C-alpha beads as a LAMMPS data file, in Angstrom:
LAMMPS data file: protein, C-alpha beads

323 atoms
322 bonds

1 atom types
1 bond types

-500.0 500.0 xlo xhi
-500.0 500.0 ylo yhi
-500.0 500.0 zlo zhi

Masses

1 110.0

Atoms # bond

1 1 1 -0.251 0.037 0.001
2 1 1 1.719 3.296 -0.789
3 1 1 1.763 6.133 1.753
4 1 1 0.304 9.233 1.511
5 1 1 2.968 12.124 0.800
6 1 1 2.074 13.289 4.030
7 1 1 2.988 10.569 5.888
8 1 1 6.033 10.203 3.873
9 1 1 7.167 13.316 5.015
10 1 1 6.434 12.972 8.267
11 1 1 3.574 14.838 8.682
12 1 1 0.270 14.031 10.617
13 1 1 -2.416 13.763 8.038
14 1 1 -5.632 16.207 8.550
15 1 1 -8.182 15.684 11.249
16 1 1 -5.713 12.774 12.915
17 1 1 -5.730 13.162 16.630
18 1 1 -2.727 11.860 18.063
19 1 1 -2.186 11.534 22.002
20 1 1 1.092 11.703 23.754
21 1 1 0.816 9.286 26.953
22 1 1 3.768 10.075 29.916
23 1 1 3.422 8.237 33.170
24 1 1 5.310 9.858 35.886
25 1 1 6.432 9.244 39.333
26 1 1 8.748 11.635 41.014
27 1 1 10.065 13.368 37.371
28 1 1 10.170 16.982 38.216
29 1 1 13.798 17.142 36.906
30 1 1 12.896 16.004 33.638
31 1 1 9.017 16.190 32.800
32 1 1 9.292 19.579 31.267
33 1 1 12.199 18.690 29.029
34 1 1 10.139 15.964 27.965
35 1 1 6.798 17.898 27.226
36 1 1 9.217 20.081 25.341
37 1 1 10.371 17.853 23.191
38 1 1 7.189 16.149 22.340
39 1 1 5.529 19.369 21.503
40 1 1 8.328 20.322 19.391
41 1 1 7.974 16.645 17.543
42 1 1 4.394 16.740 17.300
43 1 1 2.971 19.942 17.346
44 1 1 -0.498 18.690 16.791
45 1 1 -0.598 16.095 19.310
46 1 1 -2.246 16.255 22.731
47 1 1 0.427 15.358 25.708
48 1 1 -1.204 13.843 28.671
49 1 1 0.938 13.784 31.952
50 1 1 -0.367 10.957 34.459
51 1 1 1.280 10.995 37.888
52 1 1 1.379 8.527 39.949
53 1 1 1.699 9.742 43.733
54 1 1 4.535 11.870 43.366
55 1 1 6.286 13.352 46.283
56 1 1 7.785 16.356 44.136
57 1 1 6.424 19.024 41.794
58 1 1 5.909 17.043 38.902
59 1 1 2.334 17.889 38.864
60 1 1 3.264 21.210 39.025
61 1 1 5.880 21.356 36.392
62 1 1 3.853 19.342 34.146
63 1 1 0.772 22.193 34.176
64 1 1 3.796 24.666 33.755
65 1 1 5.182 23.266 30.931
66 1 1 1.397 23.204 29.207
67 1 1 0.277 19.233 29.612
68 1 1 -2.776 17.659 30.334
69 1 1 -2.340 16.261 33.887
70 1 1 -4.249 13.605 35.309
71 1 1 -3.852 11.558 38.221
72 1 1 -3.725 7.281 38.732
73 1 1 -3.812 6.681 42.617
74 1 1 -2.995 3.171 42.266
75 1 1 0.993 2.694 42.458
76 1 1 2.684 1.126 39.497
77 1 1 3.168 1.596 36.018
78 1 1 0.516 -0.958 35.243
79 1 1 -2.389 0.745 36.960
80 1 1 -1.313 3.992 35.235
81 1 1 -1.323 2.598 31.715
82 1 1 -4.791 0.921 32.598
83 1 1 -6.166 4.421 33.362
84 1 1 -4.368 6.220 30.396
85 1 1 -5.854 3.606 27.807
86 1 1 -9.311 3.410 29.083
87 1 1 -9.707 7.096 29.637
88 1 1 -7.992 8.820 26.375
89 1 1 -9.863 8.717 22.865
90 1 1 -7.384 8.992 20.117
91 1 1 -6.343 7.353 16.861
92 1 1 -2.695 7.118 17.132
93 1 1 -1.345 6.815 20.986
94 1 1 2.544 7.460 21.641
95 1 1 3.499 6.038 24.999
96 1 1 7.098 6.845 26.643
97 1 1 8.237 7.766 29.977
98 1 1 8.727 11.123 31.591
99 1 1 12.254 10.838 32.280
100 1 1 13.419 12.286 28.875
101 1 1 15.762 9.405 28.361
102 1 1 13.581 8.553 24.918
103 1 1 14.147 10.289 21.680
104 1 1 11.112 12.523 20.932
105 1 1 12.273 13.443 17.450
106 1 1 11.987 10.108 16.365
107 1 1 8.080 10.419 17.312
108 1 1 7.022 11.692 13.620
109 1 1 8.946 8.501 12.141
110 1 1 7.324 6.077 14.450
111 1 1 3.709 7.654 13.818
112 1 1 4.452 7.561 9.884
113 1 1 5.168 3.986 9.870
114 1 1 2.506 2.687 11.641
115 1 1 -0.159 4.741 9.788
116 1 1 1.283 4.495 6.430
117 1 1 1.879 0.731 6.670
118 1 1 -1.458 -0.057 8.739
119 1 1 0.383 -1.380 11.709
120 1 1 -1.118 -1.659 15.443
121 1 1 2.383 -1.123 17.193
122 1 1 5.951 0.114 16.412
123 1 1 8.651 -0.465 19.404
124 1 1 11.369 2.085 19.783
125 1 1 13.840 -0.291 20.446
126 1 1 16.920 1.752 22.113
127 1 1 20.395 2.558 21.330
128 1 1 22.268 3.777 23.838
129 1 1 25.951 4.865 23.857
130 1 1 25.687 5.683 27.624
131 1 1 26.281 2.451 29.488
132 1 1 24.534 4.626 32.833
133 1 1 21.793 4.579 30.418
134 1 1 20.746 0.908 30.039
135 1 1 22.321 -0.671 32.477
136 1 1 23.976 -4.625 32.341
137 1 1 21.745 -6.253 34.276
138 1 1 18.415 -4.811 32.561
139 1 1 20.058 -6.020 29.266
140 1 1 20.240 -9.569 30.173
141 1 1 16.706 -9.561 31.597
142 1 1 15.793 -8.261 28.448
143 1 1 18.000 -10.650 26.115
144 1 1 16.269 -13.639 28.229
145 1 1 12.822 -12.665 28.003
146 1 1 13.315 -11.637 24.314
147 1 1 14.460 -15.420 23.781
148 1 1 11.659 -16.892 26.147
149 1 1 9.045 -14.834 23.639
150 1 1 10.592 -16.086 20.274
151 1 1 10.526 -19.866 21.791
152 1 1 6.929 -19.162 22.612
153 1 1 5.699 -17.362 19.941
154 1 1 8.149 -17.821 17.034
155 1 1 8.957 -14.210 16.729
156 1 1 9.890 -11.215 19.094
157 1 1 11.105 -8.127 19.492
158 1 1 14.796 -7.282 20.022
159 1 1 14.090 -4.797 22.627
160 1 1 11.256 -6.366 24.653
161 1 1 11.110 -3.669 27.769
162 1 1 11.263 -0.689 25.676
163 1 1 8.687 1.985 27.377
164 1 1 8.779 3.852 23.711
165 1 1 5.911 2.511 21.680
166 1 1 3.523 3.992 19.517
167 1 1 0.066 2.235 19.423
168 1 1 -3.118 2.320 17.031
169 1 1 -6.656 3.000 18.325
170 1 1 -7.737 -0.940 18.014
171 1 1 -4.691 -1.958 19.921
172 1 1 -5.275 0.350 23.024
173 1 1 -8.962 -0.632 23.197
174 1 1 -8.657 -4.137 22.882
175 1 1 -5.766 -4.705 25.261
176 1 1 -6.968 -5.656 28.970
177 1 1 -4.514 -4.422 30.919
178 1 1 -3.782 -6.877 33.947
179 1 1 -0.105 -5.959 35.073
180 1 1 0.530 -3.802 37.800
181 1 1 4.067 -2.892 37.680
182 1 1 6.813 -2.501 34.990
183 1 1 6.057 -5.625 33.553
184 1 1 3.312 -3.901 31.901
185 1 1 5.917 -3.445 28.820
186 1 1 6.060 -7.449 28.615
187 1 1 2.315 -7.717 28.510
188 1 1 1.877 -5.458 25.594
189 1 1 4.139 -7.405 23.607
190 1 1 3.015 -10.582 24.403
191 1 1 -0.851 -8.934 23.277
192 1 1 0.655 -8.333 19.939
193 1 1 2.120 -11.502 19.752
194 1 1 -0.622 -13.432 20.870
195 1 1 -2.996 -11.987 18.513
196 1 1 -0.360 -11.937 15.563
197 1 1 -0.776 -8.112 15.167
198 1 1 0.893 -6.180 12.375
199 1 1 4.129 -4.587 14.235
200 1 1 7.143 -3.095 13.726
201 1 1 10.598 -1.809 15.355
202 1 1 12.667 1.006 14.966
203 1 1 16.121 1.887 16.540
204 1 1 16.024 4.895 18.268
205 1 1 18.454 6.920 20.743
206 1 1 18.165 6.252 24.116
207 1 1 20.149 8.834 26.630
208 1 1 20.737 9.228 30.322
209 1 1 18.272 11.221 32.791
210 1 1 19.040 14.117 33.211
211 1 1 20.465 15.614 36.726
212 1 1 18.264 15.024 39.497
213 1 1 15.902 12.314 37.935
214 1 1 16.727 9.084 39.568
215 1 1 15.473 5.534 37.903
216 1 1 12.722 3.439 39.847
217 1 1 14.246 0.560 38.553
218 1 1 16.179 -2.229 40.868
219 1 1 18.224 -4.301 39.133
220 1 1 17.949 -7.312 41.462
221 1 1 13.887 -6.610 42.200
222 1 1 12.967 -6.203 38.923
223 1 1 14.881 -9.381 37.801
224 1 1 13.318 -11.282 39.935
225 1 1 9.831 -9.610 38.586
226 1 1 11.175 -10.680 35.067
227 1 1 11.811 -14.212 36.059
228 1 1 8.450 -14.420 37.744
229 1 1 6.921 -13.222 34.499
230 1 1 8.926 -15.722 32.599
231 1 1 7.560 -18.395 34.420
232 1 1 3.605 -16.889 34.676
233 1 1 3.946 -16.087 31.122
234 1 1 4.985 -19.674 29.769
235 1 1 2.065 -20.875 32.041
236 1 1 -0.655 -18.845 31.103
237 1 1 -0.060 -18.960 27.039
238 1 1 0.942 -21.952 26.718
239 1 1 -0.554 -24.016 29.208
240 1 1 -0.612 -27.537 27.793
241 1 1 3.140 -27.279 27.226
242 1 1 3.916 -26.043 30.613
243 1 1 1.664 -28.603 32.515
244 1 1 2.908 -31.599 30.175
245 1 1 6.568 -31.076 31.541
246 1 1 5.358 -31.022 35.151
247 1 1 3.560 -34.154 34.069
248 1 1 6.574 -35.445 32.285
249 1 1 8.747 -34.500 35.602
250 1 1 6.273 -35.785 38.144
251 1 1 5.840 -39.086 35.775
252 1 1 9.809 -39.905 35.377
253 1 1 10.188 -39.254 39.225
254 1 1 7.292 -42.202 39.939
255 1 1 8.996 -44.729 37.578
256 1 1 12.398 -44.131 38.759
257 1 1 10.958 -44.664 42.486
258 1 1 8.699 -47.741 41.376
259 1 1 11.997 -49.444 39.246
260 1 1 13.393 -50.987 42.733
261 1 1 9.669 -51.858 44.116
262 1 1 8.940 -53.819 40.896
263 1 1 12.508 -55.899 40.962
264 1 1 11.495 -56.744 44.772
265 1 1 8.071 -58.237 43.464
266 1 1 9.458 -59.951 40.633
267 1 1 11.928 -61.745 43.025
268 1 1 9.617 -62.407 46.046
269 1 1 6.093 -61.606 45.170
270 1 1 6.152 -58.836 47.899
271 1 1 6.081 -55.451 47.811
272 1 1 7.892 -54.531 51.247
273 1 1 8.002 -50.577 51.011
274 1 1 4.692 -49.859 51.121
275 1 1 5.011 -46.022 51.585
276 1 1 6.801 -45.769 49.183
277 1 1 4.233 -47.844 46.709
278 1 1 1.753 -45.224 47.885
279 1 1 3.946 -42.242 47.192
280 1 1 4.770 -43.948 43.548
281 1 1 1.144 -43.922 42.952
282 1 1 -0.043 -40.661 44.010
283 1 1 2.894 -39.132 41.720
284 1 1 1.467 -40.598 38.855
285 1 1 -2.021 -39.491 39.737
286 1 1 -0.512 -36.030 39.722
287 1 1 1.185 -36.299 36.521
288 1 1 -2.271 -37.331 34.928
289 1 1 -3.979 -34.476 36.393
290 1 1 -1.522 -32.082 35.394
291 1 1 -1.486 -33.184 31.947
292 1 1 -5.570 -33.169 31.821
293 1 1 -5.407 -29.792 33.437
294 1 1 -2.923 -28.450 30.647
295 1 1 -5.183 -29.856 27.948
296 1 1 -8.161 -28.302 29.510
297 1 1 -6.276 -24.906 30.283
298 1 1 -5.162 -24.771 26.875
299 1 1 -8.558 -24.762 25.737
300 1 1 -9.513 -21.815 27.725
301 1 1 -6.849 -19.994 26.702
302 1 1 -7.828 -20.569 23.243
303 1 1 -11.210 -19.261 23.636
304 1 1 -9.752 -16.032 25.479
305 1 1 -7.465 -15.695 22.583
306 1 1 -10.539 -15.967 20.055
307 1 1 -12.717 -13.144 22.418
308 1 1 -9.280 -10.501 22.635
309 1 1 -9.245 -11.197 18.687
310 1 1 -13.161 -10.290 18.315
311 1 1 -12.592 -7.203 20.401
312 1 1 -9.482 -5.854 18.489
313 1 1 -11.557 -6.642 15.080
314 1 1 -14.399 -4.554 16.603
315 1 1 -11.880 -1.569 15.503
316 1 1 -10.906 0.389 12.603
317 1 1 -7.581 -0.387 11.243
318 1 1 -4.933 2.382 11.169
319 1 1 -4.682 4.451 7.916
320 1 1 -8.105 4.698 7.145
321 1 1 -9.737 7.779 6.997
322 1 1 -9.644 9.349 10.858
323 1 1 -12.634 9.386 12.844

Bonds

1 1 1 2
2 1 2 3
3 1 3 4
4 1 4 5
5 1 5 6
6 1 6 7
7 1 7 8
8 1 8 9
9 1 9 10
10 1 10 11
11 1 11 12
12 1 12 13
13 1 13 14
14 1 14 15
15 1 15 16
16 1 16 17
17 1 17 18
18 1 18 19
19 1 19 20
20 1 20 21
21 1 21 22
22 1 22 23
23 1 23 24
24 1 24 25
25 1 25 26
26 1 26 27
27 1 27 28
28 1 28 29
29 1 29 30
30 1 30 31
31 1 31 32
32 1 32 33
33 1 33 34
34 1 34 35
35 1 35 36
36 1 36 37
37 1 37 38
38 1 38 39
39 1 39 40
40 1 40 41
41 1 41 42
42 1 42 43
43 1 43 44
44 1 44 45
45 1 45 46
46 1 46 47
47 1 47 48
48 1 48 49
49 1 49 50
50 1 50 51
51 1 51 52
52 1 52 53
53 1 53 54
54 1 54 55
55 1 55 56
56 1 56 57
57 1 57 58
58 1 58 59
59 1 59 60
60 1 60 61
61 1 61 62
62 1 62 63
63 1 63 64
64 1 64 65
65 1 65 66
66 1 66 67
67 1 67 68
68 1 68 69
69 1 69 70
70 1 70 71
71 1 71 72
72 1 72 73
73 1 73 74
74 1 74 75
75 1 75 76
76 1 76 77
77 1 77 78
78 1 78 79
79 1 79 80
80 1 80 81
81 1 81 82
82 1 82 83
83 1 83 84
84 1 84 85
85 1 85 86
86 1 86 87
87 1 87 88
88 1 88 89
89 1 89 90
90 1 90 91
91 1 91 92
92 1 92 93
93 1 93 94
94 1 94 95
95 1 95 96
96 1 96 97
97 1 97 98
98 1 98 99
99 1 99 100
100 1 100 101
101 1 101 102
102 1 102 103
103 1 103 104
104 1 104 105
105 1 105 106
106 1 106 107
107 1 107 108
108 1 108 109
109 1 109 110
110 1 110 111
111 1 111 112
112 1 112 113
113 1 113 114
114 1 114 115
115 1 115 116
116 1 116 117
117 1 117 118
118 1 118 119
119 1 119 120
120 1 120 121
121 1 121 122
122 1 122 123
123 1 123 124
124 1 124 125
125 1 125 126
126 1 126 127
127 1 127 128
128 1 128 129
129 1 129 130
130 1 130 131
131 1 131 132
132 1 132 133
133 1 133 134
134 1 134 135
135 1 135 136
136 1 136 137
137 1 137 138
138 1 138 139
139 1 139 140
140 1 140 141
141 1 141 142
142 1 142 143
143 1 143 144
144 1 144 145
145 1 145 146
146 1 146 147
147 1 147 148
148 1 148 149
149 1 149 150
150 1 150 151
151 1 151 152
152 1 152 153
153 1 153 154
154 1 154 155
155 1 155 156
156 1 156 157
157 1 157 158
158 1 158 159
159 1 159 160
160 1 160 161
161 1 161 162
162 1 162 163
163 1 163 164
164 1 164 165
165 1 165 166
166 1 166 167
167 1 167 168
168 1 168 169
169 1 169 170
170 1 170 171
171 1 171 172
172 1 172 173
173 1 173 174
174 1 174 175
175 1 175 176
176 1 176 177
177 1 177 178
178 1 178 179
179 1 179 180
180 1 180 181
181 1 181 182
182 1 182 183
183 1 183 184
184 1 184 185
185 1 185 186
186 1 186 187
187 1 187 188
188 1 188 189
189 1 189 190
190 1 190 191
191 1 191 192
192 1 192 193
193 1 193 194
194 1 194 195
195 1 195 196
196 1 196 197
197 1 197 198
198 1 198 199
199 1 199 200
200 1 200 201
201 1 201 202
202 1 202 203
203 1 203 204
204 1 204 205
205 1 205 206
206 1 206 207
207 1 207 208
208 1 208 209
209 1 209 210
210 1 210 211
211 1 211 212
212 1 212 213
213 1 213 214
214 1 214 215
215 1 215 216
216 1 216 217
217 1 217 218
218 1 218 219
219 1 219 220
220 1 220 221
221 1 221 222
222 1 222 223
223 1 223 224
224 1 224 225
225 1 225 226
226 1 226 227
227 1 227 228
228 1 228 229
229 1 229 230
230 1 230 231
231 1 231 232
232 1 232 233
233 1 233 234
234 1 234 235
235 1 235 236
236 1 236 237
237 1 237 238
238 1 238 239
239 1 239 240
240 1 240 241
241 1 241 242
242 1 242 243
243 1 243 244
244 1 244 245
245 1 245 246
246 1 246 247
247 1 247 248
248 1 248 249
249 1 249 250
250 1 250 251
251 1 251 252
252 1 252 253
253 1 253 254
254 1 254 255
255 1 255 256
256 1 256 257
257 1 257 258
258 1 258 259
259 1 259 260
260 1 260 261
261 1 261 262
262 1 262 263
263 1 263 264
264 1 264 265
265 1 265 266
266 1 266 267
267 1 267 268
268 1 268 269
269 1 269 270
270 1 270 271
271 1 271 272
272 1 272 273
273 1 273 274
274 1 274 275
275 1 275 276
276 1 276 277
277 1 277 278
278 1 278 279
279 1 279 280
280 1 280 281
281 1 281 282
282 1 282 283
283 1 283 284
284 1 284 285
285 1 285 286
286 1 286 287
287 1 287 288
288 1 288 289
289 1 289 290
290 1 290 291
291 1 291 292
292 1 292 293
293 1 293 294
294 1 294 295
295 1 295 296
296 1 296 297
297 1 297 298
298 1 298 299
299 1 299 300
300 1 300 301
301 1 301 302
302 1 302 303
303 1 303 304
304 1 304 305
305 1 305 306
306 1 306 307
307 1 307 308
308 1 308 309
309 1 309 310
310 1 310 311
311 1 311 312
312 1 312 313
313 1 313 314
314 1 314 315
315 1 315 316
316 1 316 317
317 1 317 318
318 1 318 319
319 1 319 320
320 1 320 321
321 1 321 322
322 1 322 323
């Protein structure tokens, strides 16, 4: 499909409603710079700052910078994203963090690609020349989760944890946000991959925070969250495989423990270790229960995926006439 000239040039089609969404928590030092950057890059966009119980002057500074400021009381980025997606009505949504680390100047190109190619999400994959901007522990967790998603879905993104994304309306309005914290980026990526949406990535610059701005991420605490998300993701999206592996482990342990009992029975006709025999039987029963649970849950997941697909298809595709 040929792109309109206005899209090729990076300009927004007439009447297109673009919303810039900036979730914030204690970003007094960076939020004004972030707002100014997106206003310069997308002069026709409405810029929303959603404050998440900041204890500094984030709200005041954002208001002075001209943003539309709203508040979400439930603590956690996932809760903020849920509120933003529910409340704001637009044709295209640009989401970034309020810490001035993402390149606002790249936004027109991301919007142009989403609209021109009729995509549902474009991820601003981070490229950093500053070691402090993108720490080694976060890179390791990112790579681990990216590899898992590639195995589960056959494709993935190079930067699964990027907070810089552009969404279509049908993505936002079909996405039932369930996460409460920083794992929201993983849930967003899974939603796109699960429904086989048309998506893309663009390499964008990623810089260090301005002086006075402090990262809310903890390498170890959020590393454990990533590991928990990996297990949860595996269980929720591939229950037949997950519970099949559990069943195989339980059955294997049962067989290993049963071998000496079988040998004794063949030699003596007796089962001398009754507790072990009970344990073996219990393990094998649990293995079959796990297997059938996985098969049943796989049917439930398929039905849930179909329902989400119908919600997704109820919204118009990007690239058509703006409402």
